N, CA, C and O of each residue as an XYZ file, in Angstrom:
816
protein
N      13.226     12.716     -8.585
C      12.546     11.822     -7.883
C      13.121     10.858     -8.001
O      13.159     10.180     -9.028
N      13.933     10.520     -6.473
C      14.582      9.186     -6.483
C      13.183      8.191     -7.114
O      12.159      8.843     -7.317
N      13.139      7.128     -7.329
C      12.554      5.683     -7.078
C      11.927      5.152     -6.294
O      12.303      5.255     -5.126
N      10.716      4.366     -6.595
C       9.893      3.592     -5.877
C      10.207      2.056     -5.680
O      10.400      1.429     -6.721
N      10.276      1.441     -4.617
C      10.817      0.286     -4.850
C       9.339     -0.250     -4.166
O       8.991      0.558     -3.306
N       8.307     -1.463     -4.315
C       7.379     -2.036     -3.990
C       7.276     -3.412     -4.102
O       7.464     -4.196     -5.033
N       6.895     -3.544     -2.814
C       6.630     -5.027     -1.804
C       5.405     -5.792     -2.003
O       4.402     -5.535     -1.336
N       5.424     -6.759     -2.919
C       3.991     -7.617     -2.810
C       3.945     -9.120     -2.174
O       4.956     -9.295     -1.494
N       3.551     -9.642     -2.179
C       3.047    -11.075     -2.219
C       2.273    -11.793     -2.928
O       2.619    -12.974     -2.892
N       1.355    -11.595     -3.573
C       0.537    -12.548     -4.356
C       0.416    -11.467     -6.132
O       1.585    -11.163     -6.372
N      -0.257    -11.042     -6.964
C      -0.655    -10.363     -8.129
C      -0.687     -8.832     -8.404
O      -0.690     -8.242     -9.485
N      -0.700     -8.534     -7.622
C       0.038     -6.847     -6.832
C      -0.685     -5.931     -7.816
O      -0.132     -4.952     -8.316
N      -2.093     -6.333     -8.104
C      -2.571     -5.481     -8.738
C      -2.721     -3.899     -7.929
O      -3.178     -2.972     -8.598
N      -2.430     -3.724     -6.885
C      -1.859     -1.965     -6.978
C      -0.302     -1.352     -7.486
O       0.036     -0.192     -7.723
N       0.378     -2.467     -7.536
C       1.569     -2.010     -7.722
C       1.446     -1.971     -9.779
O       2.361     -1.561    -10.493
N       0.249     -2.447    -10.238
C       0.319     -2.789    -11.600
C      -0.317     -1.285    -12.060
O      -0.172     -0.709    -13.138
N      -1.040     -0.871    -10.911
C      -1.600      0.647    -10.913
C      -0.812      2.053    -10.629
O      -1.307      3.147    -10.903
N       0.481      1.876    -10.042
C       1.860      2.338    -10.109
C       2.372      2.568    -11.047
O       2.561      3.696    -11.502
N       2.809      1.183    -11.684
C       3.429      1.232    -13.072
C       2.553      2.139    -13.991
O       2.846      3.201    -14.540
N       1.530      1.503    -14.001
C       0.840      2.107    -15.447
C       0.159      3.754    -15.303
O      -0.412      4.434    -16.155
N       0.407      3.983    -14.208
C       0.384      5.392    -13.569
C       1.502      6.297    -14.399
O       1.202      7.370    -14.923
N       3.192      5.562    -14.461
C       3.724      6.521    -14.895
C       5.345      6.938    -14.169
O       6.342      7.438    -14.690
N       4.978      6.328    -12.273
C       5.885      6.541    -11.657
C       6.821      6.212    -11.635
O       6.758      5.188    -12.315
N       8.270      6.375    -11.164
C       9.358      5.773    -11.416
C       9.628      4.276    -10.186
O       9.925      4.340     -8.994
N       9.465      3.445    -10.767
C       9.313      2.524    -10.102
C      10.774      1.499    -10.360
O      10.960      1.073    -11.500
N      11.618      1.197     -9.414
C      13.411      0.864     -9.255
C      12.983     -0.624     -9.363
O      13.472     -1.351    -10.228
N      12.236     -0.982     -8.638
C      12.269     -2.861     -8.232
C      10.923     -2.865     -7.474
O      10.347     -1.963     -6.865
N      10.613     -4.094     -7.686
C       9.905     -5.096     -7.377
C       9.979     -6.166     -6.131
O      10.581     -7.171     -6.510
N       9.714     -6.227     -5.280
C      10.317     -7.254     -4.273
C       8.983     -7.771     -3.298
O       8.178     -7.072     -2.683
N       9.097     -9.657     -3.431
C       8.437    -10.042     -3.157
C       9.036    -10.803     -2.019
O      10.188    -10.463     -1.748
N       8.516    -11.756     -1.290
C       8.131    -12.731      0.109
C       8.086    -14.075     -0.648
O       8.557    -15.097     -0.149
N       7.566    -14.049     -1.742
C       6.833    -15.472     -2.401
C       7.580    -15.147     -3.634
O       7.635    -14.091     -4.264
N       8.500    -17.017     -3.961
C       8.746    -16.418     -5.483
C       7.554    -16.974     -6.487
O       7.973    -17.100     -7.637
N       6.462    -17.257     -6.352
C       5.596    -17.566     -6.878
C       4.928    -16.194     -7.337
O       4.551    -15.920     -8.476
N       4.856    -15.285     -6.048
C       3.556    -13.828     -6.782
C       3.275    -13.530     -7.880
O       4.069    -12.757     -8.415
N       2.310    -13.887     -8.538
C       1.542    -13.512    -10.280
C       2.429    -12.507    -10.769
O       2.922    -12.659    -11.887
N       2.803    -11.111     -9.819
C       3.162     -9.509     -9.691
C       4.368     -9.556    -10.076
O       4.687     -8.429    -10.454
N       5.157    -10.237    -10.171
C       6.715    -10.604    -10.118
C       6.899    -10.962    -11.732
O       7.870    -10.402    -12.242
N       6.412    -11.487    -12.276
C       6.361    -11.829    -14.026
C       5.335    -10.548    -14.563
O       5.316    -10.535    -15.793
N       4.835     -9.916    -14.205
C       3.969     -8.549    -14.309
C       5.213     -7.351    -14.865
O       5.313     -6.840    -15.981
N       6.149     -7.128    -13.535
C       6.846     -6.611    -13.259
C       8.466     -6.410    -14.078
O       9.278     -5.563    -14.449
N       8.173     -8.009    -14.014
C       9.504     -8.181    -15.485
C       9.291     -8.206    -17.016
O      10.061     -8.144    -17.975
N       7.503     -8.359    -16.832
C       7.016     -8.282    -18.621
C       7.512     -6.561    -19.119
O       7.898     -6.119    -20.200
N       7.275     -5.881    -17.718
C       7.634     -4.394    -18.172
C       9.275     -4.081    -17.999
O       9.557     -2.884    -18.057
N      10.524     -5.122    -17.769
C      11.403     -4.309    -17.575
C      11.728     -4.108    -15.925
O      12.788     -3.833    -15.362
N      10.920     -4.257    -15.603
C      11.031     -3.686    -13.672
C      12.325     -5.179    -13.052
O      12.212     -6.393    -13.222
N      13.867     -4.083    -12.067
C      13.671     -5.433    -11.601
C      13.672     -6.178    -10.944
O      13.516     -5.508     -9.923
N      13.738     -7.398    -10.539
C      13.177     -8.259     -9.254
C      13.633     -8.762     -8.265
O      14.803     -9.142     -8.317
N      13.046     -8.894     -7.316
C      13.981     -9.953     -6.121
C      13.071    -10.909     -5.206
O      12.053    -10.287     -4.903
N      13.076    -11.947     -4.766
C      12.311    -12.043     -3.684
C      13.395    -12.467     -2.470
O      14.536    -12.924     -2.548
N      12.555    -12.123     -1.317
C      12.917    -12.547      0.189
C      12.192    -13.299      0.602
O      11.223    -12.828      1.199
N      12.289    -14.614      0.503
C      11.210    -15.188      1.543
C      11.972    -15.809      2.844
O      12.897    -16.470      3.316
N      10.633    -14.924      3.044
C       9.986    -15.756      4.808
C      10.726    -16.311      5.039
O      11.776    -15.806      5.437
N      10.503    -18.167      4.860
C      10.320    -18.966      4.705
C      12.344    -19.371      4.866
O      12.787    -20.255      5.599
N      12.931    -18.745      4.262
C      14.664    -18.730      4.196
C      15.330    -18.329      6.075
O      16.475    -18.430      6.515
N      13.962    -17.849      6.817
C      15.107    -16.678      8.098
C      13.850    -17.514      9.694
O      12.632    -17.583      9.864
N      14.804    -17.864     10.312
C      14.310    -18.093     11.636
C      13.811    -17.175     12.455
O      13.602    -17.551     13.608
N      13.526    -15.913     12.140
C      12.788    -14.862     13.030
C      12.860    -13.492     12.351
O      13.904    -13.075     11.849
N      11.631    -12.762     12.356
C      11.020    -11.911     11.863
C      12.159    -10.742     11.364
O      12.265    -10.106     10.316
N      12.990    -10.767     12.674
C      13.670     -9.964     13.014
C      14.728    -10.298     11.492
O      15.123     -9.458     10.684
N      14.935    -11.537     11.485
C      16.157    -12.213     10.213
C      15.464    -11.521      8.965
O      15.912    -10.608      8.272
N      14.242    -12.200      8.855
C      13.805    -11.972      7.491
C      14.397    -10.081      7.203
O      15.328     -9.680      6.504
N      13.463     -9.329      8.015
C      13.149     -7.934      7.909
C      14.336     -7.146      7.373
O      14.356     -6.240      6.541
N      15.697     -7.939      8.321
C      17.020     -7.769      8.101
C      17.416     -7.689      6.208
O      18.097     -7.025      5.426
N      16.627     -8.649      6.214
C      17.168     -9.231      4.668
C      16.588     -8.726      3.652
O      17.075     -8.684      2.523
N      15.154     -8.170      4.089
C      14.314     -7.738      2.902
C      15.013     -6.485      2.815
O      15.442     -6.225      1.690
N      15.290     -5.434      3.946
C      16.061     -3.847      3.768
C      17.550     -3.867      3.074
O      18.197     -2.900      2.670
N      17.922     -5.351      3.056
C      19.209     -4.558      2.521
C      18.862     -5.478      1.116
O      19.896     -6.087      0.839
N      18.190     -5.679      0.502
C      17.553     -5.291     -0.470
C      17.016     -4.613     -1.308
O      17.317     -4.290     -2.457
N      16.081     -4.387     -0.572
C      15.483     -3.008     -0.753
C      16.375     -1.516     -1.107
O      16.117     -0.694     -1.986
N      17.698     -1.492      0.081
C      18.350      0.002      0.029
C      19.345     -0.434     -1.314
O      19.673      0.514     -2.026
N      19.806     -1.686     -1.677
C      20.386     -1.333     -2.856
C      19.691     -0.849     -3.747
O      20.206     -0.955     -4.860
N      18.819     -0.405     -3.720
C      18.167      0.353     -4.513
C      17.939      1.606     -4.275
O      17.092      2.088     -5.027
N      18.657      2.753     -3.030
C      17.830      3.716     -2.960
C      16.678      3.759     -3.055
O      16.362      4.301     -4.114
N      15.960      3.496     -2.549
C      14.046      4.623     -3.252
C      14.231      5.775     -2.310
O      14.946      6.110     -1.365
N      13.069      6.286     -3.153
C      13.080      7.567     -2.517
C      11.920      6.920     -1.408
O      11.980      7.402     -0.277
N      10.841      5.832     -1.660
C       9.592      5.531     -1.712
C       9.431      4.226     -0.897
O      10.600      4.042     -1.237
N       9.237      3.546     -0.430
C       8.721      2.312      0.015
C       7.247      2.175     -0.276
O       6.467      2.807      0.437
N       6.616      1.141     -1.598
C       4.787      1.366     -0.995
C       5.134     -0.295     -1.328
O       5.825     -0.908     -2.142
N       4.043     -0.693      0.034
C       3.499     -1.432      0.564
C       2.052     -2.351     -0.506
O       0.998     -1.735     -0.665
N       2.204     -3.675     -1.079
C       1.700     -3.152     -2.470
C       0.539     -5.118     -2.031
O       0.640     -5.984     -2.900
N       0.212     -5.240     -1.562
C      -0.852     -6.380     -1.090
C       0.390     -7.219     -0.191
O       0.034     -8.383     -0.003
N       1.878     -6.887      0.463
C       2.414     -7.362      1.149
C       1.829     -7.346      2.477
O       1.457     -6.452      3.237
N       1.883     -9.343      2.541
C       1.578     -9.782      3.425
C       2.118    -10.424      4.461
O       1.873    -11.603      4.716
N       2.999     -9.583      5.222
C       3.554     -9.695      6.129
C       3.451     -8.151      7.680
O       3.142     -6.965      7.789
N       3.684     -8.683      8.069
C       3.990     -7.234      9.655
C       5.085     -7.542      9.588
O       5.731     -8.561      9.345
N       5.298     -6.297      9.890
C       6.789     -5.946      9.496
C       7.273     -5.116     11.282
O       6.448     -4.358     11.793
N       8.184     -5.308     11.773
C       8.933     -5.076     13.108
C       9.148     -3.292     13.109
O       9.127     -2.271     12.421
N       9.355     -3.842     14.417
C       9.058     -2.319     14.549
C      10.845     -1.638     14.028
O      10.950     -0.573     13.421
N      11.707     -2.245     14.304
C      12.996     -1.767     13.923
C      12.929     -1.586     11.956
O      13.410     -0.567     11.461
N      12.508     -2.315     11.347
C      12.079     -2.134     10.263
C      10.979     -1.091      9.850
O      11.098     -0.569      8.742
N       9.909     -0.740     10.656
C       9.651      0.945     10.062
C      10.202      1.893     10.754
O      10.093      3.073     10.420
N      10.636      1.635     11.446
C      11.879      2.933     11.845
C      12.734      3.189     10.689
O      12.438      4.128      9.950
N      13.531      2.628     10.497
C      14.240      2.439      8.931
C      13.693      3.516      7.937
O      14.345      4.451      7.472
N      12.280      3.196      7.675
C      11.316      3.759      7.182
C      10.946      4.632      7.269
O      10.341      5.326      6.452
N      11.232      4.809      8.311
C       9.893      6.116      9.139
C       9.702      7.020      7.434
O      10.396      6.874      6.428
N       8.449      7.976      7.666
C       8.132      8.509      6.637
C       8.449      8.385      5.762
O       8.474      9.499      5.237
N       8.956      7.260      4.737
C       9.202      7.199      3.741
C       8.835      5.441      2.930
O       9.345      4.543      2.261
N       7.494      5.898      3.668
C       6.856      4.084      3.709
C       5.644      4.363      3.694
O       5.327      5.078      4.644
N       4.482      3.992      2.730
C       3.150      4.040      2.221
C       2.856      2.034      2.128
O       3.413      0.937      2.073
N       1.494      2.786      2.170
C       0.292      1.083      2.723
C      -1.085      1.368      2.398
O      -1.876      1.934      3.153
N      -1.286      1.020      1.443
C      -3.030      0.977      0.550
C      -3.461      0.322      1.570
O      -2.632     -0.383      2.145
N      -5.074      0.359      2.172
C      -5.619     -0.515      3.419
C      -7.344     -0.627      2.558
O      -7.948      0.425      2.343
N      -7.789     -1.603      2.260
C      -9.191     -1.740      2.361
C      -9.871     -1.541      2.618
O     -10.713     -2.308      2.151
N     -10.516     -0.423      3.581
C     -11.392      0.460      4.313
C     -11.242      1.571      4.857
O     -10.018      1.458      4.936
N     -11.436      2.556      5.303
C     -11.938      3.755      5.857
C     -11.265      3.576      6.776
O     -11.947      3.026      7.641
N      -9.901      3.791      7.223
C      -9.446      3.756      8.374
C      -9.959      4.773      8.953
O     -10.504      5.648      8.280
N      -9.871      4.855     10.466
C      -9.638      3.828     11.279
C     -10.673      2.773     11.942
O     -10.755      2.116     12.980
N     -11.348      2.964     10.862
C     -12.431      1.909     10.888
C     -11.757      0.101     10.496
O     -10.879      0.029      9.636
N     -11.981     -0.501     10.810
C     -11.778     -2.360      9.451
C     -10.048     -2.555      9.804
O      -9.398     -2.956      8.839
N      -9.410     -2.352     10.854
C      -7.919     -2.113     10.319
C      -7.479     -3.981     10.252
O      -8.471     -4.554     10.704
N      -6.777     -4.667     10.002
C      -6.661     -5.701      9.479
C      -7.579     -6.506      8.461
O      -8.059     -5.942      7.478
N      -7.828     -8.010      8.771
C      -8.159     -8.697      7.608
C      -9.568     -8.747      7.446
O     -10.277     -8.192      8.285
N     -10.040     -9.307      6.532
C     -11.537     -9.870      5.912
C     -12.598     -8.251      6.063
O     -13.766     -8.263      6.453
N     -11.524     -6.482      5.483
C     -12.440     -5.977      5.931
C     -13.579     -6.100      4.955
O     -14.256     -6.063      5.983
N     -14.338     -6.195      4.111
C     -15.663     -6.256      3.518
C     -16.465     -7.279      4.345
O     -17.558     -6.812      4.667
N     -16.300     -8.253      4.686
C     -16.879     -9.113      5.096
C     -17.188     -8.673      6.740
O     -18.005     -9.115      7.548
N     -16.014     -7.459      6.858
C     -16.820     -6.966      8.594
C     -17.832     -5.725      7.866
O     -19.039     -5.506      7.974
N     -17.083     -5.254      7.331
C     -17.969     -4.030      7.194
C     -19.245     -4.497      6.193
O     -19.635     -3.572      5.481
N     -19.568     -5.073      6.114
C     -21.306     -5.521      5.913
C     -21.445     -6.461      7.032
O     -22.497     -7.100      7.057
N     -20.726     -6.635      7.813
C     -21.541     -7.508      9.336
C     -21.531     -6.143      9.676
O     -20.382     -6.079      9.238
N     -21.676     -5.375      9.926
C     -21.808     -4.211     10.770
C     -22.149     -3.188      9.786
O     -21.945     -2.011     10.082
N     -22.621     -3.482      8.704
C     -24.398     -2.351      8.792
C     -23.483     -1.517      7.965
O     -23.874     -1.854      6.848
N     -22.640     -0.758      7.782
C     -21.469      0.166      7.084
C     -22.618      0.893      5.684
O     -23.134     -0.033      5.057
N     -22.976      2.070      5.246
C     -23.437      2.208      4.311
C     -22.462      2.758      3.617
O     -22.692      2.873      2.413
N     -21.227      3.212      4.086
C     -20.363      3.639      3.144
C     -18.737      2.342      3.635
O     -18.788      1.717      4.694
N     -17.785      2.226      2.884
C     -16.952      1.937      2.923
C     -15.990      2.179      1.723
O     -16.265      2.703      0.644
N     -14.650      1.617      2.207
C     -13.280      2.224      0.991
C     -12.284      1.439      1.571
O     -12.085      0.416      2.226
N     -11.559      2.732      0.837
C      -9.711      2.436      0.861
C      -8.594      3.491      1.663
O      -9.087      4.608      1.825
N      -7.787      3.410      1.968
C      -7.396      4.650      2.587
C      -5.845      4.115      2.182
O      -5.449      2.961      2.348
N      -4.958      5.383      1.530
C      -3.878      4.760      1.443
C      -3.083      5.863      2.986
O      -3.609      6.976      2.998
N      -1.897      5.661      4.252
C      -1.380      6.111      4.826
C      -0.175      5.709      5.697
O      -0.119      4.692      6.388
N       0.522      6.392      5.604
C       2.040      6.320      6.385
C       1.778      5.087      7.259
O       0.834      5.023      8.046
N       2.941      3.830      7.011
C       3.104      2.800      7.848
C       3.843      3.617      9.387
O       4.437      4.668      9.628
N       3.401      2.476     10.121
C       3.517      2.786     11.244
C       3.697      1.723     12.258
O       2.748      0.941     12.198
N       4.840      1.296     13.465
C       4.437     -0.334     14.221
C       3.412     -0.190     14.290
O       3.158     -1.358     13.997
N       2.132      0.383     14.477
C       0.561      0.080     14.911
C       0.305      0.026     13.329
O       0.561      0.842     12.443
N      -0.550     -1.766     13.295
C      -1.236     -1.880     12.047
C      -2.077     -1.283     11.611
O      -2.971     -1.099     12.438
N      -2.339     -0.664     10.234
C      -2.996      0.046      9.942
C      -3.521      1.269     10.535
O      -4.702      1.616     10.485
N      -2.331      2.058     11.241
C      -2.761      3.226     12.419
C      -2.247      4.568     11.978
O      -2.480      5.666     12.485
N      -1.120      4.116     10.401
C      -1.231      5.521     10.051
C      -1.366      6.824      9.557
O      -2.421      6.846      8.922
N      -0.557      8.456      9.521
C      -1.221      8.957      9.280
C      -1.812      8.925      7.707
O      -1.260      8.457      6.711
N      -2.858      9.449      7.797
C      -3.374      8.979      6.287
C      -3.431      9.972      5.267
O      -4.034     11.019      5.503
N      -2.788      9.751      3.969
C      -2.963     10.600      2.527
C      -3.996     10.730      2.552
O      -4.531     11.517      3.334
N      -4.727      9.907      1.595
C      -6.012     10.249      1.098
C      -6.896      8.442      1.207
O      -6.363      7.344      1.049
N      -8.530      8.805      1.567
C      -9.179      8.361      1.090
C     -10.573      8.277      0.073
O     -11.298      9.231     -0.208
N     -10.710      7.041     -0.331
C     -11.793      6.901     -1.421
C     -12.992      5.696     -1.297
O     -12.985      4.471     -1.418
N     -14.047      6.743     -0.984
C     -15.210      6.442     -0.339
C     -16.245      5.692     -1.755
O     -16.300      6.065     -2.927
N     -17.121      4.289     -0.922
C     -17.960      3.564     -2.263
C     -19.438      3.713     -1.648
O     -19.196      4.324     -0.607
N     -20.852      3.506     -1.687
C     -20.945      3.117     -1.233
C     -21.625      1.760     -0.959
O     -21.092      1.384     -2.003
N     -21.969      1.203     -0.745
C     -22.463     -0.464      0.203
C     -24.198     -0.535     -0.418
O     -24.873      0.230      0.272
N     -24.697     -0.941     -1.049
C     -25.252     -1.469     -1.991
C     -25.804     -2.660     -1.280
O     -25.137     -3.383     -0.539
N     -27.327     -2.844     -1.614
C     -27.988     -3.649     -0.924
C     -28.461     -4.866     -1.685
O     -29.535     -5.426     -1.461
N     -27.664     -5.202     -2.516
C     -27.506     -6.888     -2.712
C     -25.675     -7.141     -2.521
O     -25.226     -8.220     -2.905
N     -24.744     -6.129     -1.940
C     -23.497     -6.399     -2.117
C     -23.306     -7.599     -2.082
O     -24.382     -8.192     -2.166
N     -22.264     -8.414     -1.979
C     -21.729     -9.330     -1.011
C     -20.258     -8.592     -0.850
O     -19.935     -7.451     -1.183
N     -19.382     -9.762     -0.149
C     -17.817     -9.480      0.273
C     -17.012     -9.401     -1.275
O     -16.164     -8.523     -1.440
N     -17.257    -10.138     -2.118
C     -16.667    -10.452     -3.659
C     -16.939     -8.927     -4.152
O     -16.084     -8.049     -4.269
N     -18.259     -8.826     -4.400
C     -18.641     -7.041     -5.768
C     -18.462     -5.824     -4.577
O     -18.464     -4.716     -5.115
N     -18.337     -5.772     -3.383
C     -18.106     -4.800     -2.786
C     -16.742     -4.283     -2.723
O     -16.431     -3.110     -2.516
N     -15.566     -5.767     -3.022
C     -13.765     -5.366     -2.763
C     -13.645     -5.233     -4.102
O     -12.572     -4.706     -4.395
N     -14.334     -5.507     -5.042
C     -13.817     -5.456     -6.572
C     -14.582     -3.594     -6.418
O     -13.724     -2.723     -6.278
N     -15.578     -3.269     -6.439
C     -15.574     -1.220     -6.377
C     -14.363     -1.067     -5.160
O     -13.374     -0.399     -5.464
N     -14.410     -1.493     -4.203
C     -12.871     -0.508     -3.533
C     -11.436     -0.685     -4.178
O     -10.457      0.043     -4.014
N     -11.547     -1.837     -4.958
C     -10.088     -2.117     -5.686
C     -10.551     -1.179     -6.482
O      -9.970     -0.124     -6.229
N     -11.294     -1.070     -7.293
C     -10.932      0.193     -8.148
C     -10.852      1.311     -7.677
O      -9.723      1.636     -8.046
N     -11.169      1.979     -7.229
C     -10.921      3.125     -6.475
C      -9.184      3.010     -5.721
O      -8.405      3.962     -5.765
N      -8.787      1.447     -4.964
C      -7.289      1.484     -4.743
C      -6.587      1.792     -5.495
O      -5.585      2.411     -5.138
N      -6.821      1.472     -6.961
C      -5.476      1.702     -7.977
C      -5.886      3.389     -8.346
O      -5.343      4.167     -9.129
N      -6.579      3.498     -7.813
C      -7.050      5.396     -8.272
C      -5.994      6.048     -7.327
O      -5.144      6.753     -7.870
N      -5.953      5.890     -5.961
C      -5.632      6.858     -4.912
C      -4.505      6.478     -4.500
O      -3.858      7.256     -3.800
N      -3.926      5.059     -4.857
C      -1.961      4.998     -4.383
C      -1.400      6.145     -4.921
O      -1.038      7.226     -4.455
N      -1.429      5.442     -6.435
C      -0.842      6.470     -7.350
C      -0.770      8.137     -7.447
O      -0.013      8.801     -8.156
N      -1.442      8.447     -6.833
C      -2.722      9.923     -6.432
C      -1.327      9.560     -5.029
O      -0.127      9.713     -5.258
N      -1.701      9.242     -4.129
C      -0.638      9.828     -2.855
C       1.389      9.768     -2.957
O       2.304     10.437     -2.477
N       1.252      8.354     -4.022
C       2.740      7.557     -4.078
C       3.557      9.289     -5.124
O       4.577      9.721     -4.587
N       3.018     10.175     -6.594
C       3.295     11.203     -6.757
C       3.804     12.446     -5.951
O       4.752     13.225     -6.058
N       2.416     12.226     -4.830
C       2.413     13.306     -3.903
C       4.042     13.251     -3.394
O       4.891     14.128     -3.554
N       4.145     12.344     -2.939
C       5.388     11.552     -1.908
C       6.612     12.101     -2.406
O       7.569     12.737     -1.964
N       6.142     11.515     -3.718
C       7.720     12.170     -4.830
C       7.982     13.509     -4.479
O       8.878     14.093     -3.870
N       6.552     13.938     -5.250
C       7.070     16.042     -5.276
C       7.336     16.791     -4.245
O       7.440     18.010     -4.115
N       7.496     15.332     -3.054
C       7.103     16.881     -1.840
C       6.571     17.774     -1.229
O       6.924     18.840     -0.724
N       5.075     16.843     -1.404
C       3.520     17.663     -1.440
C       2.927     17.096     -0.275
O       1.838     17.519      0.113
N       3.547     16.155      0.344
C       2.609     15.878      1.801
C       3.549     15.951      3.385
O       4.732     15.670      3.574
N       2.581     16.399      4.292
C       3.627     17.715      5.001
C       2.637     16.616      5.563
O       1.788     16.060      4.866
N       2.896     16.314      7.220
C       2.514     15.468      8.428
C       2.533     16.621      9.452
O       3.541     17.327      9.479
N       1.551     16.870     10.269
C       2.026     18.126     11.089
C       1.021     17.897     12.081
O      -0.097     18.411     12.055
N       1.473     17.064     13.007
C       0.810     16.673     14.446
C       0.152     15.059     14.425
O      -0.445     14.452     15.314
N       0.415     14.763     13.440
C      -0.352     13.197     13.232
C      -0.740     13.353     12.030
O      -0.757     12.308     11.381
N      -1.138     14.507     11.362
C      -2.181     15.358     10.026
C      -1.372     15.098      9.305
O      -0.224     15.036      9.747
N      -1.686     14.763      7.508
C      -1.490     14.836      6.763
C      -2.006     15.939      6.022
O      -3.224     16.118      6.013
N      -1.260     16.685      5.414
C      -2.088     17.471      4.538
C      -1.012     17.418      2.737
O      -0.009     16.723      2.577
N      -1.661     18.393      1.609
C      -1.186     17.909      1.223
C      -0.551     19.431      0.009
O      -1.411     19.847     -0.768
N       0.646     20.013     -0.042
C       0.381     21.534     -0.457
C       0.051     21.331     -1.807
O      -0.050     20.445     -2.657
N      -0.066     22.474     -1.642
C      -1.061     22.726     -3.348
C      -2.725     22.736     -3.282
O      -3.450     23.558     -3.844
N      -3.166     21.566     -2.419
C      -4.515     21.661     -2.185
C      -5.363     20.781     -2.479
O      -6.572     20.898     -2.277
N      -4.938     20.039     -2.866
C      -5.492     18.482     -3.910
C      -6.353     18.292     -2.684
O      -6.247     18.675     -1.519
N      -7.267     17.550     -3.359
C      -8.446     16.807     -2.915
C      -7.985     16.207     -1.763
O      -8.028     17.261     -1.128
N      -7.724     15.697     -1.241
C      -7.296     13.996     -0.119
C      -8.836     13.121      0.122
O      -9.042     12.410      1.106
N     -10.123     13.414     -1.321
C     -10.602     12.299     -0.690
C     -11.384     11.935     -1.924
O     -11.592     13.055     -2.390
N     -12.013     10.984     -2.843
C     -12.382     10.613     -3.647
C     -13.987      9.764     -3.495
O     -13.874      8.674     -2.935
N     -14.939     10.010     -3.777
C     -16.269      9.671     -3.712
C     -16.833      9.469     -4.602
O     -16.991     10.343     -5.454
N     -17.579      7.656     -4.783
C     -17.686      6.793     -6.289
C     -19.430      7.934     -5.747
O     -19.772      8.260     -4.611
N     -19.907      8.141     -6.662
C     -21.026      8.414     -6.924
C     -21.954      7.017     -7.056
O     -23.153      7.096     -7.325
């Protein structure tokens, strides 16, 4: 199976989870030279690259340069792991059907930022995370797998985020492995997994 190129902007904890799951990570690319995750990747002998969005006048120019950096590794899968850039439609189309993202909510609820605070403000009783295929519409691609955690009475955004993050680390590696094994099938916008593996994890 072809390797994964992972895009990060910061510490890259989900990137670390993919690496530690034994998946074939070909490279880690960041839009920030100071992203802590780059040091981790280098410590594991993984190729790294920086494509700074500040070096390009337009989003289209940045995305074109980013695509060139990714394609140098000919990955089977591109995995967004805390990559804090909104991608252009052309970039998304280039990787259609082979780019995944991990989002800290049970999509379609709470797309975008500040998901944990928004979940608490809404009074939801269950929160969680979602791995989905990337489409031009932000945080709205076909859902691969979700994990749910209960919202506790004493939770604040920080404690809730920490419990959700632990589940992110579990499901992202599972979804990436399914993809690389050719087991994900999209039918009418709905993802199923060949072999009937569970596509939901519930934390008691």
